[in-house]
Each structure stands twice: as structure tokens, then as C-alpha cells.
N, C-alpha and C positions, 0 to 999 in steps of 0.2 A: 576546504573540505577536510576530511580525516584521513587523507592518503599520505600525509607527510612521512617520508622515509620508508614508505611501503613499496615504492616503485621497483626496487631491486628484486622483489618477489616475482616480477614478470620476466626479468632478464638478468638473472644472477650471474656474477662472474667469479665468485669465490664462496666457499663454504667452510666453516669450522665446525667440528664435532667435539664438544667437550664431554668427556666421559667415554671417549672412544675405547673400544675393548676388543679382545679376541675371544672373550668368554661367550660360548654359544648361548643363544636365546636372550642375550642382554640387549637392551635398546641401543647401547653404544655400538655393539657389533652389527646388529641388523641394519641400522641406518647407514653406517659407514660401508658395509658390504653392498647395500643397494646403490649408494652413490658411485662406488667403483664399478659395479656391474652395468650401471646405466651409461658409463663412459662419459661422465661429465667432463667437459673440456677445460673448465676453469680450475682455479686453485682449490685443492682438497687438503685441509689442514686438521689432522687429528690432534686433540689436546688431551694429554694424560701425564701425570707426574711419574707414573711407575714404568713407563715404556719409552724407549727411544725410537721404536719402529712398530707400526701396527699394520697388518695386512699388506706389507710391502711398501708402506708409505712412511716417510720420516714423521716422527711425532714430536710435538712441542710441549714443554712442561707447563706453560701457562699462557694466558691470552696475550700478555704483554710481549711474548716471544714470537708471535705470529709475524710472518713476512709482510703483512698488510692488514688493512681494516677489512674484516669479512663482511660481505653483503648479507649473508645469512649465517647465523650461529645456532646450531642445535645443541641444547643443553640436556644431556641424558644422565644427570647425577641426582642424588637424593634431594628432596625438597628443601631441607635446611640449608644446603649450600647455594641455592639459587640466587638469593639477593646479592650476595657478595660477587658471584660470577656475573650477574647482570651489570653491576657497577664496573667490573673489569672490561666487559665487552663494550660498554658505553665509552669508557675512557680510551679504548683502542680505536674508536671510531666506527664500531659496528652499527648496522642500521636496523636489523631485524633479529630477534631471538625467538627460537621455537623451543618452548619449555615442555618437556615430555613427562616430567615428574608428576606424581599424584600426592595427595595428603596435605594440601595447603589449607591451613586454617585461616581465618580472617586476618589475623595479625601478620602471618608470614606472607600472605598474598599482598597485603598493603606494603610491607617492607620491600617486596619485589618491585612493585609499581613505583615506590618512592626512589628506589635505586635507578630505575630507568628514566624517570622524568627529567632530571637535569641534562641528560644527553639526547633527549627526544628519541630514545631507543624504543622501537615498537616491539611488543611482546605478543606472540601467538601462543595461547595456552593459558594456564597449565593444563595438563591432561591432554595435550595434543599428541597425535601420532605422526606429525610431520606433514610435509607437503611434497607434491610432485609437479614439476613443470616440464612436460614432455618436449616442448619446443627447444628448451635449453639442455635437454638430456639430463635433467636433474631429478633423481628420485631420492629425496631426503626424508624418507618415511619408514615406518615399521611395517609396511605392507608386504604381502607374500609374493607380489609380482609387479612388473612394470606396467606402464600404460602407453599405448600408442598415441601419437600426436593426432589431435582432432580439433574441433571448434566448440566443444562443450566444456564449460567450467563447472566443477562440482564443489560446493561448500557444504561442510557437514560438521555439526557439533559432535557427532558420534563417529569414532574411528571404525567401529564394526559395520555401521551402515555404509560409510564411504567405501570401505574395501569390498563389501558385498556388491555394491553397485559397480565397482570397478571390475570385479570378476564377471558379473552379469553382462556388462558391456563388452568385455573382451570376447565372450562367446559369440557375440553378434557383430564383431568387427567395428565397434564404436570407439572412437578415440576422444582424447581430452586436451584442452588447452591448459587447464589447471585442476588439481585435486588438492584441497586444503582441508585438514581436520583442525577445527578451531578450538576444540576442547571447552574449557570453562569460560573463555572469552573475557579474561580479566582486563585486557586492554583492547587488542584488535578483535572486533566482532564482525558479525555478518554485514552490518551497515558499512563499515570501513571497506570490506572487500568488495561489496557491491559498487561503492564509489570508485574503487581501483579498476574494476573490470569494465566499468562504463566506457572507458577510453581505450581498452585493450582491443586492438584490431584483430587479434588471433581468436577472440572469444565471440561466438555468434549467439549462443544460448547459455543461460546460467541455471543450474539446478541447485536447489537449496534444501537441506534437511535441518529442521529446527526443533529444538526441544524447549527453548526459552528465548525470550527477546529482552535482554537487559536494558537496552536504551531504545524504547519504542519510537520516540520522536526522531532520533537519528536514523533508525532503521527505515521508518516510513519515508523519511526525506530522501534517503539514498535509493530506496526501491522505486519511488515515484520518478526520480531522475533517470535511473538506468533503464526502467521498463519502457520509457519512451524511445529508447535506442535499440533495445534487443529484448527478446523474451526472457522472463524470469519465471521459473516453475518451482513450486515449493511443496514440500510435505511438512506438516506441523504435527509432531508427536504429542501425545497426551490428550487426545480428543475426549476420552471417556472419563477424565478426572472430574471428581465432584467439584462443581464450580460455583453454585449459588449458595451464598451464605444466608442465614436467617435474616430477612429484611422486612422493613416496615412497609414496603410498597410492593405491588405485584411485579413491577419492572425488575426489582432486585432479584426476584426468583426466576423470572422468565429469560433474562439476558445472561445465559450461561457463558463460561469462558470461551468455549470453542466457537460459539456463535459470534463472539466479539472478534476472535482471531479471523474468522471468515470475513467479517466486515472490513477489518484492517487490511487484509491481503487484497481484497477486492478493490478497496479505495486506492491502494498503492500500485495497481496495475499488475499484480502478480497473479498468475494462474495457479490455483491450488489443486493438487491431485491427492488421491487417497492411498496410493500404494506405489511400491517401487517400480513395478512393471508399467503402471500407468504413467509414471514420471517420464520414462524413456519414450513411451508411445506419444506423449504430448510433445516431447522435444523433437521427435521425428516429424511431427506435423507442423507445429508452429515455427520450427526452425527453418522450414522451407517456404512458407506462404505468409502473405500479409493477413492481418486480422480481418475478420468479416463481421459485419453487423447482422447478416442473415446467411444461412448456409442450407439452402434447399438441396437435398441430396437425391441424385439419380444413381441407380444401381444396375449394373449389367453382370449377369452370372450365368454359368452353364449348369447350375443346380438350384432348383426352386427352393428347396428346404434351406439352403444356406442364405438365400435372400430373405426368407421369412425370419431367420434368426437375427439377421442384421436389422431388419425393420423393428423387431421386438426390442432390441437393445437401443435403437434410435429413440423409440418412444420413452424408454426409461430415463434417458438423459435429456428429455425435452427437446429432442431434435425434430427436424422438419423434413418429411418426405416430399419431394417435388411432385407436382401434378403435371404430367406431360401434355404439351400442346397437341392438338389433332395432327398438325403438320409433322411433328416428331414421330408420332405413332405410325403415320403413313410412310414416312421415310424409312423407318426401321423395317417395316413389313416388306417394302420393296427391295431393300438391300440385303436383308438376311434371309428370311424364309417365312412361310405362312404359319409355321408352328410355334413361333415365339409367344410369350405370355400376353402381349398386347397392352401391357401396363407397366408401371414402375413398382417393384423391380422388373427389369427387362430380362426375363429368363429365356435365353436363346438356345437352351437344350445342350445335352452332353456331347453332341457331335459338332458343336460350334467350332469353326476354324479360327485361326488368328485373324483372318480378313473379316470374319463375322464380328469378332470383338471390336476391331478398329472401326468398322463402319457404324456399329451401334454406338460406340463411345463418341464418335464425331457428331452423330446426330443428336445425342443427348447434350453434348457441350454446346451445340448451336441453339438449343432451346433457351429462350430468354428467362424461362421460369426455373432454370437449373443453375445452381451456384457451384456445386461440387459434384464430381463424378467418381463413383467407386467401382472398381473392377474386381470381381470375385471369380475364383476358379477352383473347382474341385477336381481331383484326379480322375482321369478317364482313359480307358484303353483305346479310345477312338482318336483322340488328339493329344499331343504332347503338351503338358503344362509349361514346360520349359520353352517350347517353340512359341507359345502364346506370349510368355513373358518377354522373350527376345523381340518379338514384333512390337509389343507395347513399348519396350524400352527404346526402340528406334524411332518411335512416333511422338514421344513426349519431348517437350522443350522446357527445361527448368521445372520439371515435375508437373507440367500442365499440358492440356490438350485443348486446342481451341480457346486458349486464354483462361480455362477453368482448372482449378486444382484437381489433381488425380491422386486418389489413394487406392491401395490395392490390398487384397487379402487372398493369398494363395494357401488353401487349406490342405492339411496333410503333413506327413513327416518327411521321409527321405525323398519321395517323388517331388514334393513341393519345395524342398529346401533350395534346390538349384534355381528354381524360378524366383524365389524371394531374393536370393543373392543377386541375380541378374537385375531385378527391379531396383534394389537398393543401390547397386552400382550405377544405375542410370538416374539416380536422384528421385526415384518414386517412393513416397512414404508407403511402407509395406508392413502388414500386420499378420500375425499368425492365425487369428480367428475372426469371425464376423463381428462379434461383440466389441472387440478392441478397435476394429476398423470403424464401426459406427460411432463409438465413443470419441474417436479421434476427431470426428466432424464437430462435435460439441466444443472441443478445445479451441477451434478457430473462432467460434462465436463468443465463447466465454472470454477469450483473450481480447476480442474486439470490444466487448462491453467494458472490460477492465481498462483498455486503452482510452476509451471515451471518458471514463471516470477520472483518469489521471489528468486530463486536460482541464478539468473543471476546477476553478479557483473562485469560490464564492466572493463576490464583491459586495460587502454589506452596505456600503454607502449608496450604491446604485439600487439595491433592493429596497432600502428604506425610503429612498426618494419615490419609488414606484408605489410602495405600499402605504405611504403616509402614516407610519407609526408615530404616535404622539412623541414630541420631543422630550417630554418629562417622564417617559416610560421608566427609565432607570431610577429616577428619583422616587417615583411612586412605589415601585417594587422594593427599593432599598428601605423605604420607610416602614413597609410591612415587615420585612426581615428584622429591622432594628427593634420593633416593638416586641416581636417574639423572643429575640435574643435577650432583651432587657428583662423579660419574665423568666429567663432561664430555660426556654423551650427550644427544642430542636424541630418539633413538628408544628406546622402551621395548622390552624383550624381550616375547615372547608371554606368558609367565607374569605379568610385571608388568602388562601391559595387561589381562589377564583379572582380576587382582586389583583393578584400578581399577573395571572393570565390575561385578564381584561386590559391591564396596562400595556401588555405586549400585543394586543390586537386579537386575542382569541375570544370569540363571543361566549358569554356565560349568561344563564338566566338570572333575573333579578332575585337576589337572596337577601333575606332580612333575618336578624338574630334576635331571639327572645331569651332573656336571661332566666326567666322563671315561668311558672304556669299562667300567672296573671298576664304576663306580657304575651304569652302564646295566644291568648284569646284576643287581645287588642290587635296584635299583628295580623292574625288570621282574618279578623273582621275587615281590616283595611285592605288586605290583599285579595280577598274574595269579591270585592267590588269590581275587580278587573279580570280575575281569573276564575274559571268555573271549578277548578280543582287545585288542591295544594299537595305538596309533599312535605312531611315533617321528618327531620333528621336529628340525630343526637350530635352534640358537640362535647367531646371529651378528649383530653390530651393523652389519655391512656388507651384509647381505642384505635386500632390500626385499620380494620375494615368494618365499617358500620353494619353491613348486611349480616356479618357473622354473629352479631350480638342482638339482632332484631332491632337495630337502631334506625330503620327506615320504614316509614308508613306512607303508602301511596293512596291516591284517590280521596283525599279529605275534601268534603264539600261544605261543611259548616264549622263555625267556631267551636261548638261543643265537641264535634268529632276531632278537631285539632287538639283541644285540651285532653281529650281521652287518649289520643295517640301519644301525646307527650307524656301522660301519666304512665302508659304502658311501656314506653321506651325507658323511662326512669326506673321503673320496677325491674325490667329485664336487665338493665345495666347493673343495678345493685346486686341482683342475684347471680348474674353471669360473669362479672369481672371483678375479682377481689381488688379492693383499693382504688377502683376507678372513681374519679370525681366528675360529676355532671357540671359542665361549664355553661350549659344552655341548650337551645334548640335552634336549628336553621330551618327556615320556611322558604319555599320557593314554589312558583307555579308549576303544576304538573304538565310536562311537555308531551304532547301526543302528535307526533309527526309520522303519519302512516307511511310505511315503506322506508323510513330512515334506518340506516345500518349502524350498529353499535361498534365503535372502534376503541382501541386503547392507544394512547400516546404516552411515552414515559422517558424518564432519564434515570440512569443508574451510573455508578462509578466503578469501573473495572480496575482491579489492582495493578494491571500492567498498562492498559491503554487509556486510563482516565475516563472522562465523561463519555457516555454512550447514549444514543437516542434509539428508542424502541417504537415500533409501529405494528399494529396487527388487529385481529378481531377481538372486540372487547365484550363486556358484559360480566355477569356473575360467574360464568363458567370459563373465564379467560385462561385459568391455569390448567383446566382440563382439555380445552380445545387446542391450546398452544399453537396458534397460527400467528406467529410473530416473526419479525426480522429486525435486525439492528444495523445501525450505521454510525460512523464516527462523525462528529461535528468538526468543522462548520458545514452546514448544508445550504444549498440554493435550490431553486425550483427543480432543476434537472436531477440533482442528487436526491431530493425528496421524492420525486416521481420514481426513481430507480428503487428506492427503499420500499415504497408502496407496492411496486410490481413484484417484489419477491414473496408476497403473501398470497394465500388462496383467496382471501376476502377481496383482493384487488379485482378479481373477475366479477364479483357481485357489484362492486362499485361502478363498474362499466355499464350497468343496466342489464336487465333480463326480463323476459316475459311481459313486456309492456311497461316495466318499471324504468323510469328515466335514470340516466347515470347520475351519480353523485357529483357535486361540484369539486372537481379535482384541484382547481386553483385554491379553494378554501382549505382543503385538507393539506395541501402542500404548504400553504401559509401558516397553518397551525404548527407544522413540523419546523418550519423556519423560525417561528417565534420561540420554540423551545431551544433551538440552536443559538439564537441571540441571547436568551437568558443564560445559557451555559457560558457563553463568551463573557458576558458582563459580570457574572457573579461566581467567583471561585468558591463562595460559601455554599452553593447549591449542591446537595449531595444526592437527592433522589426526588423524583416527581412522577405522579400518576395522573393522567386524565382518563377516567374510566367510569361511565362510557362517554365517548365523544360521539354525538349523533351526527351523521352525515347524510345529506340528501341533495336533491337538485338545488335547494335554496341556499345551502351552505353548511356550516358546522356549528355545533353548540356543545360546550363542555358542561355536562350535567353534574359531574362530581370530580373533585380534584384533591390531591394530597401533595404536599411539598415538605421535604426534610432538608434542614440546613445544618451547617456546622458553625455555631456562633463564634468560635475562635477565629474563623476566617472572614468574619463580617467586614473587616476593614481592608481586606486585600482587594486590589483593583484589577479590573480586566485589562487586556484580554486574559482569560483564564490560563495560567501557566501550566495547568494539568492537561490541557488539550494535547493529544498526540500529534495532531496536525495544526500547526500554527495558522491562525486566520490571516487572510490577505490584509496587510496593514493599510487600509484605505485612509486612515487618519493622516498619512504622510503625503497626501496630495497637496501640491502647491501650484498656484498660478502666478507667474512672475513676468513683469514687463522688462524686456531687455533693451539693449542700446539701440536696436533698430526700430524700437517702438512697438514691436509685436508682443502679444501676450502668449507665453509659452506654458504648456502644462507639464509639470514635473510630477511623476508618480512612480510608485514601485512597479517593477516589470511584471508582466503576465505571460503565461505560456503562449497565448495567441500572438504575442509580439514577435514570435519567430518569423511571421510573415512580413514584418517590417525590415528585417535584417538584410535581405538581398539588395533592396534599393539603397539602404544605408551604406552597405559595403561598396556598392557601385560608385558612390560619391566620396570614397576615401582615396587620397593620393598614395602612391607607393611610399613616399617619405613618411607620411603620417602613420601608415601601417608599420613601417620599420621602427619608428619611434615608440609605438604602443607595444609591439610584440618583441622588441629588442632584436629583430631579425627580419629580413625581407620575407614576404609571404605573397603568393600569387592568388590564392583563392580561399574561400571559406566553404566548408561542406554544410549540408543540411544538419548533419549530426552536431557540428559546432554550434549552429544557431539554436538547436533544441537544448543543448547543454547550457547555453547562455541564458535561456528563458525559463528553464525548469528549476526553480529555487524553492527552498523550504521556508524562507523568511525567518530562519532561526540562525543557522550557521552562515548563511549567505544573504546578501541583499544587493539589489541593483535598482538604480533609479534611471528612468529614461526621460528625455526631454522631447516633447511633441511640439513641433512648430505649428503656427497658425494654419498652415496648409494641410496639417494632418500627418506630415512625414516625420520620421524619427530623426532628431537633430543631434542627439548625443546620449551617452550612457556612462554612468559611474557605478562602481561596484566594490564591495568588500567581501572577503572570504576569511572567516575566523579560524584560528587555531582550535584544536580539539578542546582546550581548556577555556576558550572564549575570553582570553585575556588580551590577545593582540589579534590584529587582522591585517591582511594585505589588501591594498586598494588598487584600483585601476580606473583610468579615465580615457574616453575616446569621443571626440567631437567630429562631426561631419566636416570634411575639409572645406567645402564651399560655404560653411556657416561659421567659420572662425571669425573672431573679432567682435562677436556680439555679446560676450559675457557668459556664454553657455558653460565654459569650463569652470569658472568661478562659482556659478550657481550650482552646478552639479556636485562640485567638491564640498561646498558649504553645507548642502543638505545631507551629504554623506557623513560629514564630521558631526553634524547635529544628531544624526541617527546613531552613530557609533557611541557618542556620549550617553544618549538615552538608554542604550543597551548595556552600559556599564563596562565597555571595553577600556583597557588601560592605554593602548597605543595603536596607532595606524602606521604601517610601514609599506614601502614600495620601492622597487628598483626603477631608476630613470637613467636613460643614456646620458653620458656626460655632455654631449653636444646638443641635447634637447633643451635649449636655453629657455624657450617659452614655458615648458612644463616646470622647469626648475624655478623660474621667477614666480610662477603662480603658487606653487606649494610653499615657497619661502615666505611669500606675502601672507600666507595663511598660518604661519607659525611652525612649519616643518623645519627640522635641522637636516643638513645635507652633508654626507660624508662619502669620500671616494673609497671604493673597495680595492684594497691593495692587490688582491689576487686577480681583479678584473678592472683595471684602471679606466676602461671605457664606460664603466657603469658606476653610478652613484646610488647610495642607499639613503632614502629619505624617511624621516620618522617624525611623528607628532605624538607627544605625550598628552593624554587626555585627562 
């Protein structure tokens, strides 16, 4: 992973401050002052050539003079001095440098990175304002205040946002495990820190403020891994920036940058919020409860108007108000009084006592149609809000009542503040107003949906086996692309685009090309024998959208009408588009499928996240209606269904007023076909299918456009531009081993976490010691999830499945950040040793590493692990004893 040398950021033992100063308002003064005031117990080493002592601490003239290698070095000197200082810190053995300077041009930035690389020194910044590690009592930042210890980590590109959030949290008694200002992220970026925090037991929730994502594949990989273990909540700045460039396809206009960011965060399991207060509100909710697929809300309140406001906000965030069972209504009436509202929200009036609240909440929690209970209280002279809060606090267990999550909203200022404090102290998620409380419920379901998306890894081999895609689909599409490229064209004609879609299993109407008016007549005569009506369309490489130049004529019923239609199209083209060349006419049967819905499917290329798939309501008004959603490929049926569900037109596709639902499998199949095209052809730049007719019979692509990049025609798939690397199904192997059994070797999947407990149960204590270089009693669920959540880019693992279906062994590699070398590991089930599993797993791992272009594999093996040493030596590894650890040997294979 990319956490090499970052571990000291979690538990630092020493810090150096280069550029330390007593000059007021200087970075060197503020940082050193904060370190001292925070009572950091480790080594504090100011570095300055001009002083022998600063703020009561002995000062060192240079890095070489430091009493030890600093875990963290803050560099608060002018930008021009940084590369040289980075080299000095690296030579001294430093692990992390925090660069606070600004004004780094591209050349200076590269010199800084070049100086760090030989030492594997990690650089945070430039333009960082430092970091805070409350558990270590370290405040190595330019902030105006310290931060109490808590379980929330905050990562921010912006120092001002980080410190504003820190100030906001302090007023509410919220603490942090980490606060890191990442600045320009020349080296250490958000992805690196997400990897680091995934295994940090002190961090329960991660908050992220982003302005840019410099390494999208790494970011999504890290986010997908960590979000399976703990919630990640993000704000992405720059939502309103102009995103759509002038494009030759509708999709290029419709898939704006912010919509793509939304899709990326959704796919990676991150919960996106829109503002700073909502970020902490979300953290307060999902940091306490498990994600929910459904959150039917029941509300109890002593003020009817407050309940109405909550319901209004719930509807705005697409929440769901629970319908109370008759038994619940009767139970509340018996236990409270006859004057309650009799429905949800349960308004139990201003004189409701603490006992009334608890009785109502228990009845609501017992209702099988309720998933979440909200308690609301407005100030009253009849009953103390604080007394109600204390009673509720005593009755909840881990923020739940009757096994259902409880959220609270105590309205008001001074009178309500005490109650909110009591509730938060008891672990009850508490909000200042009804709207925030209602929105918090949506966070649970949004997070639940995001978690479901993280687990999905499309397995193309299995999909194609089920869908029976023609084996020569790639070859047929490649031939079409090659013809266009040979003619110097980027845009395919409509018939060519349809041929590509048809090769990948998307149905298209029969289309014939007529090169001139004489051919139009003969083609029309032939087609009208089988079709009552025809459509005539222009073919011109200079025309983007045919309807805009009058290039489509519908309802043609005779050959004469077809010729007249073609003449009219040619005339309008000549008059309407300067320099446009008429390449011919496309004729196809006019399709009349009553009740069919018009959809748009598309592909565009985002400058950050690469290929993107679009779905929505289609037709000529597609850019006016703008009912679309986007997703990152690769897709499978589940992810395609999720994409469809994000649009308004999805409700029409479900059927209405006697209209049967559209064929969902066919629509999903068309989206999957586009996903496969993207994977197979890096030259594919943009694609439109508009309209795609969809009804109960299936789908039909009436019109299509495809744009390619001829220079990329020879590049092979899987497409390297994909932000999420596809599951490498091509690496499946079935091998017969010494026991005569046929074992399946394949890349690991997230669902394989369920195989690990049984696998671990059959490992001997000695085999565990040999693999992990130390005894180990047990393995947590978190460990199993981490082992199976891979990005198939920086990490790879192969598992062996025995004929019985049990997991027999696993081999894995983890690449360095530069992807030149990788560390390997191997583990075989103890009762299955001696069958050749280890050799087979290592052999496929080596084959994969070579295919990935890695230069070497390396791994530590205990000196007394003779079996493993014999195996790797027979595979060509060299073995060297480590002088500093004689009980461990380092094995290496040059690839």
C-alpha cells in the first residue's frame, strides 16, 4: 500500500522544526509554540543556524546535528531551501516531512520529490499547515487552538477549513484522533492517509475535505478499502465550476464534473455531504450505528409543529415516514393519554412527562414497521426538557432503544442546551433542529447503499457466460474502429456505431446505407417490402446531431417519398452547414412501439476519473429535461440497476396506469455492454445511444454516435484510464495437484471474507508464526475484510479453492508507491500441505508480477522456515540473512 514510512504520524516519538523562530506570527514560532503548549512528551528539536536556544529549548544548527532521526520534521523555511533540507532530513533517517512553504513552481516541486525519493521520505504538503495528533499530545500545526482527543480523523486540503471545523467541534465537545492539512499533496495525498487510518484503532470516523483528487485510482482504491471498516464522510469543493466542454455527443454535455464526483464517491462507499455542519451531523449519526438499507422513521414530540417540520425535511431528503401498526397506535393510546395525535409523528402534547416519552418510544421501537426512532422536545413550562433528556439517557443502550437507533432533537437555546449535553454524553445522536435530525436519518440509508456498492466487483467472465456475448465481439468492433481510423476519422457513422453496439449485444434496427439518390430508391423499394414505413437519415462526418440540421425524415411510405426526403436532407445540409460533405443516407424501418420509453445511454471521458457511463431520459429534449445519472465502470447488473434508480424516468420504467414495466434486464444489459466496450477499447472517447427504446419486449437502439481517438487504436484492454480497475477474471486457472484434485486458482473477491474464518481454523500455531513472523491467537473480522478488499492495481491476491469449495491457500503481493517492487506473502492451510499448493500459488503470483511490469519481488522469511526457503529458492529467489535481525532472512526475485 502507500503507507510506507507514514506510520510515525499515528504515534510520533520525536519532532524537528526547521526554521524555528521566536519571531511573532511566523510559522516557525507558531508551530514550535503549539508543540510546547501541547506538552508533547517526545523529543522536540528546533533547528536554526542563528540561535542556540528558542523558547527555552536547545536549538540545533542543522539536521545532521540532531540527537536522533526525527519521526516528523516540520519545514517552515522559504520554498527555495526545501529540496536541500529534504535531502538532509532523508540522510538523517527522517520518516515524514511537513512542508509549510508556498510558492512551489513545477520545477521546484519536482526537485523536492527527487530529493525525498532515495530515502523513501514522505512529504506532506507543500502549503500544509501541519498536523495534530491529540492521542500523542502533538500539535505540530499553525492552528490557533489545540484539539481534544476523540475518535474522528479530519483530512483537509485547506487549512482554513480544517481549523474552522476544529473550532466548530470544540464548541460542541467533539474530539479528534487526527487533524491533517494536506496542502498541495505533492506526495502524501488523501488516498495515502485513508490507507493509514484504515488500521488505526483510535479512529472510528474519517472526515475529508477535498478540492482536487490528483490520483483518482489510488484514492478510490483506498476509499473502497477503508469504508468497509469505518465511515468516511466527505465534502468536495468546486461543485459549481463549469464542467462540460464543447462535445460532439450529448453525454459530454450532460455528465458534468460534479455529477462524476458524486458517482465516484458513491462507488467508493463514501458518504458525501454538502456543508460543514452537515458533515458533523453525519458523523454523529453513522459513527454510532450500522448502515441501513431502509430507515422508516417514527417521531415522538411534545410539539406538533416541530414534528411537521421534521416530516417536511424528511420528504426533501427522500426519507420514509413509518406507518404505525394498529397495535402500536392502541398501545400508545393506553400508555400515554387520549389526547395524543394518534398517528406518526406521535404528538404527545406539551405536558408530556418523561414517562410518557419513554412509553411512546418503546411502543414505536417495538413496531416491526419502524427502523429508527426520533425523540423531539420543545421547551415547556410544564415539564423540564432536561428531566426528559436524563430519563431518555438512562433508558438507551448504545444509542438504541428496543434495538432501534435513537436520534434526538432538543429545540431551543439555553433551556435546551443542557438536555442536548446530557443526551450526547449518553451516546444519543442529538441535533439542534428538526431538519438536521430528519436529514441525519438519510445518512444511515445513503451510507447503507454506499456500503452495498463497495462490495460489488463485476466479474465479467461470469456475466458473459450468462449473456452469451459473441466471442468475436472485440474483433468485430475493432474492425469498425480500424476502418474509421484508416480514413482519418474520429467520428463513426451511424451504421458503424450501430454495428459496434450490435457486436456487443445491444439490439439495433436493420440499417442500410445508400451512397446516392439512385441507391436511395433501390434500397427503399427493397426495405418497403417488409416494413410499412421507413426513416431516412443523413450521413455526414461533419454533422454532430442530425435533428439539428433537418437530417432525419420519418414516416416514409414509398420509394418516391424516400428520394424526396433524401433530396430535402441534401439541400438542408448544403445550406445549413458550411463545408459539410454528404457521405450518403441511412435507411431503417420506422419503429412504432406504443408505450416504449425513450432513454439515453452514453459514455464520456472525465479529465479526472476517466471513462464515465451515463443513463437517463432520452429524446430530442434530453439536454432540456436533464434527467440523467452517471456511474463509473465497470458495471454489473446490480450497479447498473443502481444507476437507473437514480433517475426520475426509472419510475416510469416500473410501469404506470396499466402500462407494463420495461424489461429491466435488457436495459441493464445495454449498460453492461457499454461497460465492456470501455474496458476493451482505450480508444473509445465518447458514445451516445439516443434514443434507446425500452418496453416490456426489450430495448432497441434507434440512433447512435461513437467518437474514437485513432492514436489509441492499438492500445489493448483493460482500459488503463479506468478509475476502478476491473476484476482480472482472465487470471483464473484450474490446476490438478498431487492429490489428483482439480483446484481453482483465481483473484480474490470481497465475498471471500466469509471463507477466512474456516481457513484460519485449520491453521496450526506454527504455520501462523511462520507467516506473520510472530505468534497470533486470532484474526478479527476487520483483518478478513482488509485481506479481501483489493483494488487489483497496487495489490493482488490469489486464492486456491479446493474441490470441496473450501479455501485452501492464498498468495498476495503489495506494491510500493512507484510500482517497481512488491512484497509477497504466502499461506497454505495446514492440513492441505504437501499437495503443491504453495508452488502453484507462488508461480501464478510471479507470472502476474511480470505481466504488471514489476522489477522485483521481496519478502521476509523466518530463518528456521526451511520449507518456505526451499520453495522460493527453487523458484529463483536469492536469500540473505538480515544482520540486524539474524532470525529473519530477506528473499528477493529479480523479474
